[in-house]
C-alpha distance (Angstrom), angle and dihedral (degrees) to the residues before:
residue distance angle dihedral
X1 . . .
X2 3.75 . .
X3 3.69 121.5 .
X4 3.78 91.2 -116.8
X5 3.76 91.7 53.5
X6 3.64 92.4 63.9
X7 3.80 116.5 98.2
X8 3.77 118.7 -127.7
X9 3.76 94.8 -93.5
X10 3.72 93.2 47.4
X11 3.82 91.0 47.1
X12 3.72 92.4 52.1
X13 3.93 91.4 51.9
X14 3.81 90.2 47.1
X15 3.89 92.4 51.7
X16 3.74 93.7 45.5
X17 3.83 93.7 48.0
X18 3.72 88.4 49.8
X19 3.78 93.4 -121.4
X20 3.73 89.6 131.3
X21 3.74 128.8 18.3
X22 3.78 126.6 -125.1
X23 3.79 87.9 -117.6
X24 3.77 91.5 56.5
X25 3.72 90.6 47.5
X26 3.77 92.5 50.9
X27 3.71 91.4 46.1
X28 3.75 92.8 50.9
X29 3.76 95.3 50.6
X30 3.73 94.1 45.3
X31 3.75 90.6 52.3
X32 3.83 89.0 50.4
X33 3.81 89.3 52.8
X34 3.69 90.3 50.0
X35 3.74 88.1 51.1
X36 3.76 101.7 46.6
X37 3.80 113.5 15.2
X38 3.81 96.4 74.6
X39 3.78 90.3 68.4
X40 3.73 96.9 36.6
X41 3.94 106.5 36.6
X42 3.73 92.0 -150.5
X43 3.83 101.4 134.8
X44 3.92 117.5 50.4
X45 3.88 133.4 -180.0
X46 3.83 88.8 27.9
X47 3.84 110.6 -173.5
X48 3.71 128.5 -123.1
X49 3.86 113.3 -72.9
X50 3.78 96.1 -136.6
X51 3.76 91.6 54.1
X52 3.77 92.6 49.3
X53 3.78 92.9 49.5
X54 3.76 88.5 50.6
X55 3.74 91.7 53.5
X56 3.93 88.2 47.2
X57 3.76 90.8 53.3
X58 3.81 89.7 53.3
X59 3.82 87.5 54.8
X60 3.65 91.6 51.2
X61 3.93 90.6 50.4
X62 3.81 89.2 52.5
X63 3.79 91.7 52.7
X64 3.89 89.6 49.9
X65 3.80 86.5 55.5
X66 3.81 91.7 51.0
X67 3.78 94.3 -104.6
X68 3.85 124.6 129.2
X69 3.86 121.8 177.5
X70 3.87 92.5 -152.5
X71 3.78 142.5 -63.0
X72 3.76 92.2 -52.6
X73 3.79 94.6 54.0
X74 3.81 109.2 153.7
X75 3.87 94.1 0.8
X76 3.76 116.0 148.0
X77 3.92 104.5 -128.5
X78 3.75 130.9 -174.8
X79 3.70 115.5 -159.4
X80 3.89 123.3 -142.1
X81 3.72 106.6 -101.0
X82 3.87 93.3 -119.2
X83 3.70 93.8 68.4
X84 3.84 121.1 78.6
X85 3.73 119.0 -110.9
X86 3.71 121.4 -169.3
X87 3.89 112.8 -114.4
X88 3.73 92.0 -2.4
X89 3.92 127.4 101.3
X90 3.86 112.5 -97.9
X91 3.83 103.2 -174.3
X92 3.68 98.6 156.7
X93 3.79 88.8 -146.5
X94 3.85 89.9 -68.9
X95 3.78 127.8 122.0
X96 3.84 87.9 -147.4
X97 3.90 86.8 67.6
X98 3.72 96.6 35.3
X99 3.84 89.0 123.3
X100 3.71 100.2 33.9
X101 3.82 111.0 131.0
X102 3.86 108.2 171.2
X103 3.93 121.7 -143.4
X104 3.84 91.6 -142.8
X105 3.87 141.3 42.3
X106 3.66 127.2 -115.5
X107 3.79 110.0 -106.6
X108 3.87 93.6 -105.8
X109 3.84 91.1 48.4
X110 3.83 88.5 52.7
X111 3.80 90.1 52.2
X112 3.91 92.3 48.3
X113 3.78 89.3 51.4
X114 3.83 92.5 46.1
X115 4.02 86.1 54.6
X116 3.79 88.2 58.2
X117 3.74 107.1 -94.4
X118 3.91 124.2 145.3
X119 3.67 111.3 -141.1
X120 3.67 106.5 -132.6
X121 3.83 101.8 174.5
X122 3.83 141.6 -53.2
X123 3.67 134.7 -73.6
X124 3.84 121.7 -121.7
X125 3.79 125.6 -99.0
X126 3.84 141.7 177.1
X127 3.78 114.3 -96.2
X128 3.81 106.1 -63.6
X129 3.81 87.2 -15.6
X130 3.76 95.0 -75.0
X131 3.82 114.4 141.9
X132 3.65 133.9 23.2
X133 3.81 96.0 -103.2
X134 3.74 116.1 84.8
X135 3.79 107.9 -133.9
X136 3.74 132.9 115.4
X137 3.84 136.9 164.5
X138 3.96 91.8 -110.6
X139 3.81 101.5 58.3
X140 3.94 103.3 4.9
X141 3.83 125.1 -134.6
X142 3.70 134.6 -22.8
X143 3.87 114.6 -140.6
X144 3.77 131.1 -145.7
X145 3.77 111.1 -97.7
X146 3.76 93.0 -138.9
X147 3.81 93.4 51.7
X148 3.76 120.6 6.5
X149 3.80 92.6 -155.4
X150 3.74 88.3 69.0
X151 3.94 136.9 66.3
X152 3.62 127.1 -93.9
X153 3.75 98.6 -147.3
X154 3.72 124.4 -121.0
X155 2.90 176.1 26.2
X156 3.80 85.2 -81.6
X157 3.86 90.1 36.4
X158 3.73 98.6 124.2
X159 3.91 89.4 50.4
X160 3.90 92.3 50.7
X161 3.87 93.5 47.3
X162 3.86 91.3 47.3
X163 3.74 90.2 51.9
X164 3.83 95.2 45.1
X165 3.75 93.0 51.4
X166 3.85 95.0 41.7
X167 3.64 94.8 -115.6
X168 4.02 87.8 134.1
X169 3.78 129.5 17.0
X170 3.85 96.1 -130.7
X171 3.77 134.2 -5.2
X172 3.76 145.4 -153.6
X173 3.69 126.6 -133.6
X174 3.84 142.5 156.3
X175 3.72 137.0 -122.8
X176 3.88 134.6 -149.8
X177 3.79 100.2 142.2
X178 3.77 104.3 10.2
X179 3.80 97.5 -55.3
X180 3.82 94.4 145.3
X181 3.84 92.4 37.4
X182 3.74 108.2 43.3
X183 3.81 98.4 51.0
X184 3.74 90.0 42.0
X185 3.83 90.3 56.8
X186 3.88 93.4 46.0
X187 3.87 90.4 49.3
X188 3.70 99.3 43.5
X189 3.89 96.2 -117.0
X190 3.82 135.3 112.2
X191 3.83 119.7 -89.9
X192 3.75 118.7 -173.6
X193 3.96 124.8 -160.6
X194 3.82 105.7 -167.1
X195 3.79 127.7 -149.1
X196 3.66 109.4 -76.4
X197 3.81 110.7 -88.4
X198 3.91 92.5 20.4
X199 3.89 90.5 106.9
X200 3.83 106.2 33.9
X201 3.87 115.4 -145.0
X202 3.91 114.5 -135.0
X203 3.04 133.3 -155.4
X204 3.82 97.4 32.1
X205 3.79 131.5 155.0
X206 3.92 89.3 -149.8
X207 3.66 126.6 32.9
X208 3.80 97.6 167.0
X209 3.78 119.4 39.6
X210 3.86 111.7 77.0
X211 3.84 104.6 10.9
X212 3.72 87.1 -161.1
X213 3.92 109.4 106.8
X214 3.69 123.1 76.0
X215 3.76 137.8 164.7
X216 3.78 119.6 -126.5
X217 3.79 146.5 159.4
X218 3.74 136.0 -86.2
X219 3.86 132.5 -165.9
X220 3.64 148.8 147.3
X221 3.86 92.6 -106.2
X222 3.73 131.0 37.0
X223 3.84 92.8 -124.4
X224 3.88 90.6 57.3
X225 3.83 88.8 49.5
X226 3.86 91.4 49.1
X227 3.81 91.6 49.7
X228 3.77 93.4 48.7
X229 3.94 89.3 47.2
X230 3.87 86.2 53.7
X231 3.73 86.8 55.2
X232 3.73 98.9 47.9
X233 3.90 97.7 38.0
X234 3.72 127.7 84.8
X235 3.75 141.9 94.5
X236 3.76 121.5 -74.2
X237 3.77 122.6 -170.2
X238 3.92 91.3 -138.3
X239 3.72 93.3 60.2
X240 3.82 111.3 69.5
X241 3.86 94.7 -165.3
X242 3.76 95.3 48.6
X243 3.87 115.4 122.2
X244 3.83 116.0 -116.0
X245 3.67 120.2 -105.5
X246 3.79 127.1 4.7
X247 3.79 140.1 -94.1
X248 3.66 98.7 -88.8
X249 3.91 87.6 169.8
X250 3.66 86.7 75.8
X251 3.72 103.8 40.6
X252 3.88 95.0 103.9
X253 3.66 136.9 22.9
X254 3.74 93.9 -116.1
X255 3.78 91.8 53.8
X256 3.77 92.2 41.1
X257 3.85 93.3 54.2
X258 3.73 90.1 46.3
X259 3.85 93.1 54.1
X260 3.80 91.9 43.8
X261 3.87 96.5 52.7
X262 3.67 121.2 109.2
X263 3.90 145.5 65.2
X264 3.77 136.9 -93.9
X265 3.72 91.5 -105.5
X266 3.79 112.5 136.5
X267 3.85 93.3 7.3
X268 3.81 111.0 137.5
X269 3.83 112.9 -148.6
X270 3.81 127.0 -169.7
X271 3.72 110.5 -146.9
X272 3.68 110.2 -148.6
X273 3.73 97.6 179.4
X274 3.77 112.5 173.1
X275 3.84 91.2 -22.1
X276 3.80 95.0 -104.9
X277 3.82 93.5 -48.4
X278 3.84 95.4 -46.7
X279 3.89 91.4 117.0
X280 3.76 115.3 61.8
X281 3.85 102.8 -136.3
X282 3.80 130.1 -175.4
X283 3.66 118.2 -115.6
X284 3.82 116.7 -81.8
X285 3.79 96.0 18.6
X286 3.80 95.2 99.7
X287 3.83 92.6 40.9
X288 3.90 91.4 53.4
X289 3.82 90.6 53.4
X290 3.69 91.6 44.6
X291 3.81 89.5 56.7
X292 3.83 88.1 51.3
X293 3.80 87.4 54.4
X294 3.78 93.1 50.3
X295 3.80 85.7 56.9
X296 3.72 88.8 56.3
X297 3.80 92.2 47.5
X298 3.80 89.3 54.2
X299 3.83 87.1 56.8
X300 3.76 91.8 53.9
X301 3.93 103.6 -87.5
X302 3.80 120.2 140.0
X303 3.85 114.9 -135.0
X304 3.72 123.8 -157.7
X305 3.94 126.0 176.2
X306 3.78 107.9 -129.5
X307 3.73 141.4 164.6
X308 3.83 131.5 -136.2
X309 3.91 91.1 -126.3
X310 3.68 93.5 -147.2
X311 3.89 131.3 116.0
X312 3.75 97.2 -90.1
X313 3.79 92.9 -171.1
X314 3.80 92.5 54.1
X315 3.88 88.3 45.4
X316 3.85 92.7 53.7
X317 3.85 91.1 48.1
X318 3.80 88.6 50.7
X319 3.84 89.3 49.7
X320 3.84 91.6 48.7
X321 3.81 92.3 52.4
X322 3.76 92.7 47.2
X323 3.74 90.6 50.3
X324 3.80 95.2 42.2
X325 3.84 90.2 52.3
X326 3.86 91.9 50.6
X327 3.76 92.3 50.3
X328 3.94 94.7 43.7
X329 3.85 87.7 55.5
X330 3.88 93.2 45.5
X331 3.83 99.3 38.9
X332 3.76 106.1 16.7
X333 3.73 94.0 90.8
X334 3.79 90.2 58.8
X335 3.81 90.8 60.3
X336 3.77 92.2 65.1
X337 3.81 90.8 63.5
X338 3.81 110.5 65.4
X339 3.77 94.1 -158.3
X340 3.78 88.8 59.3
X341 3.81 97.7 34.2
X342 3.78 92.6 60.8
X343 3.88 90.6 55.8
X344 3.82 92.4 60.1
X345 3.67 117.4 97.7
X346 3.94 113.0 -117.6
X347 3.94 92.5 -106.9
X348 3.84 90.8 57.0
X349 3.86 92.6 48.7
X350 3.81 88.6 47.6
X351 3.70 95.5 53.0
X352 3.89 93.4 45.9
X353 3.80 94.3 44.0
X354 3.86 92.1 48.7
X355 3.73 89.3 50.2
X356 3.76 96.0 50.6
X357 3.80 93.6 62.1
X358 3.90 93.9 53.0
X359 3.67 119.7 114.0
X360 3.82 129.3 -139.2
X361 3.85 84.7 -110.3
X362 3.76 93.3 54.4
X363 3.86 88.9 53.9
X364 3.71 93.5 48.3
X365 3.76 92.1 52.6
X366 3.76 89.9 47.7
X367 3.78 89.3 53.0
X368 3.94 93.2 47.3
X369 3.90 87.4 54.7
X370 3.66 93.9 48.3
X371 3.72 93.3 48.7
X372 3.83 91.4 50.0
X373 3.87 89.4 48.0
X374 3.81 93.6 52.2
X375 3.89 90.5 51.7
X376 3.73 89.9 50.0
X377 3.95 98.2 47.1
X378 3.83 95.1 40.4
X379 3.87 89.0 51.9
X380 3.70 88.4 59.9
X381 3.85 93.3 68.1
X382 3.79 127.0 77.5
X383 3.67 90.6 -111.7
X384 3.77 91.4 56.8
X385 3.77 92.7 48.4
X386 3.79 96.3 -89.1
X387 3.76 134.1 108.2
X388 3.78 110.2 -108.4
X389 3.80 132.2 91.7
X390 3.83 92.4 -170.4
X391 3.83 140.0 14.4
X392 3.93 116.1 -146.7
X393 3.77 132.1 -152.5
X394 3.70 137.6 160.3
X395 3.97 109.9 -90.6
X396 3.74 87.5 -133.5
X397 3.74 139.5 10.8
X398 3.75 98.1 -137.7
X399 3.75 135.7 38.2
X400 3.83 121.2 -108.0
X401 3.84 104.6 -64.0
X402 3.82 132.6 -148.7
X403 3.98 111.2 -62.9
X404 3.81 87.9 -131.4
X405 3.89 91.0 64.9
X406 3.92 117.5 86.8
X407 3.87 88.1 -154.5
X408 3.82 140.8 -29.3
X409 3.84 110.0 -79.6
X410 3.79 92.3 -169.4
X411 3.81 133.5 27.1
X412 3.92 123.3 -170.8
X413 3.73 89.3 -15.2
X414 3.95 96.6 -51.7
X415 3.74 122.3 114.1
X416 3.72 118.8 -118.5
X417 3.79 111.1 -129.3
X418 3.82 97.1 -165.2
X419 3.77 134.3 31.8
X420 3.81 90.6 -108.7
X421 3.97 104.3 35.8
X422 3.73 89.9 104.3
X423 3.93 87.7 65.2
X424 3.85 92.6 52.9
X425 3.76 89.1 120.7
X426 3.83 90.1 73.1
X427 3.75 98.1 56.6
X428 3.86 99.3 77.5
X429 3.82 97.6 67.4
X430 3.82 89.8 40.6
X431 3.93 97.3 48.9
X432 3.93 91.5 47.8
X433 3.83 91.8 44.1
X434 3.84 88.4 -124.9
X435 3.88 124.1 157.8
X436 3.82 111.4 -107.9
X437 3.81 134.4 177.4
X438 3.77 130.8 -158.6
X439 3.91 110.9 -143.5
X440 3.71 126.4 -176.6
X441 3.84 110.3 -94.3
X442 3.73 101.5 -178.8
X443 3.86 141.8 -89.7
X444 3.83 135.8 -68.6
X445 3.83 116.1 -117.7
X446 3.68 86.7 -95.7
X447 3.81 95.2 55.2
X448 3.84 103.5 -100.2
X449 3.80 116.9 141.2
X450 3.80 126.0 -125.6
X451 3.82 131.6 -170.8
X452 3.77 135.9 -149.0
X453 3.85 123.3 -139.5
X454 3.74 118.5 -135.2
X455 3.79 111.2 -168.0
X456 3.81 123.4 -165.1
X457 3.68 137.3 -160.2
X458 3.80 124.2 -84.0
X459 3.78 112.9 -54.4
X460 3.70 92.9 -14.8
X461 3.85 95.5 130.6
X462 3.82 95.5 144.1
X463 3.80 94.3 55.0
X464 3.87 93.3 47.9
X465 3.80 88.9 53.7
X466 3.69 92.8 44.8
X467 3.79 93.0 54.0
X468 3.87 90.4 43.4
X469 3.85 88.1 54.9
X470 3.85 91.4 51.5
X471 3.70 90.9 48.8
X472 3.82 90.2 48.3
X473 3.73 91.6 59.5
X474 3.84 86.4 60.6
X475 3.83 98.4 56.9
X476 3.73 106.7 53.3
X477 3.86 89.0 112.1
X478 3.78 93.4 66.9
X479 3.71 101.3 23.1
X480 3.81 101.7 59.6
X481 3.84 95.8 88.7
X482 3.77 120.6 104.6
X483 3.82 124.0 -137.3
């Protein structure tokens, strides 16, 4: 088996048993990047090969002395280009930041380095991470690994493509409106949005306002995702919304494997589908997810079609106002300077301008709707007095679309009134701060991948990953192909 064919858990074992050297690992992955990245454009700001091989040799020297930095010792790792990386360009897809080289690492990057990873570069993103289509004026577009004429999703599009094509063993990403889940579904990998506060973000200029964005892991296997989550997670005194403690369940491979063992037997899953027709969905998407649910049923799960029983239009407006306000605070100051405003893509300007006209009453109403929604959705789970262990939705409402399109303007005959309305299915886990995972669901007749979201109860990350691992064992027959 080639080095790049090893999943992250297998690679870690091979490195620590000295069956492969860190230098061999680095060489294999850099060769793979040379082979595939030109056509896909997933990895950007790639560091010099000789420098990386020198760092890999140091990792080998440490192992020869009996020293390991952690489970990622010697791993080549590319960081999503929204997170700061010390000494390495962090452009966030914006020409405004085309020369931005931070003097510090983001907290999760620091933790990944401490676990032994060697940062080789960044993964491509949409401009400032806005939009589920990875293109920007600094680095260009990232293509889908299964069809380079289609989009890869976003904003963790570069990360998902790099994973799917084995240019990295495991990847980090972030998620506001499905940015870990949508590209994972479209690239046939696993993307996990943790409970809010599970992975603290630092540095940050605002730790309180939206409580929507979070960083998280991506991988080709659930155990790899769980191990990286264990690295990223954990309380930090500088982040007031971070959850106490750490995920000790995922601190070692033995513990991780133990906590991920099991089947779907007895799991009660509420299938939300298209929410009674509220979500316009392309043909075949619901059916492919329902086929995934049937696999779970064969393993002992019980599936029931349900609705959220909330005013979905009011919820969408609440979401929009919350998102607008966040983006107005973040990018509004750039609008006052013509030289900077003209460099922002229209979607960023629209978000900021829409937020700048909101009133305090608008935001209060949005918060009230959000609070009511959280109470409703949390009550659907066993832990809240309900009957379900998981809720399920498609990861996206459309199949990967043409790479020349910025976003779909129509879905199933219905006009999209915003650049992200076609991703409305992702907001429910986000807005309630719930853990959610995107798992491969299957392929369209023309070979485009799709994912299914499994949403868990508040703070129940371990359970979501355990059910995902159980489902993963059911899908090897259609999930073995490489991009």
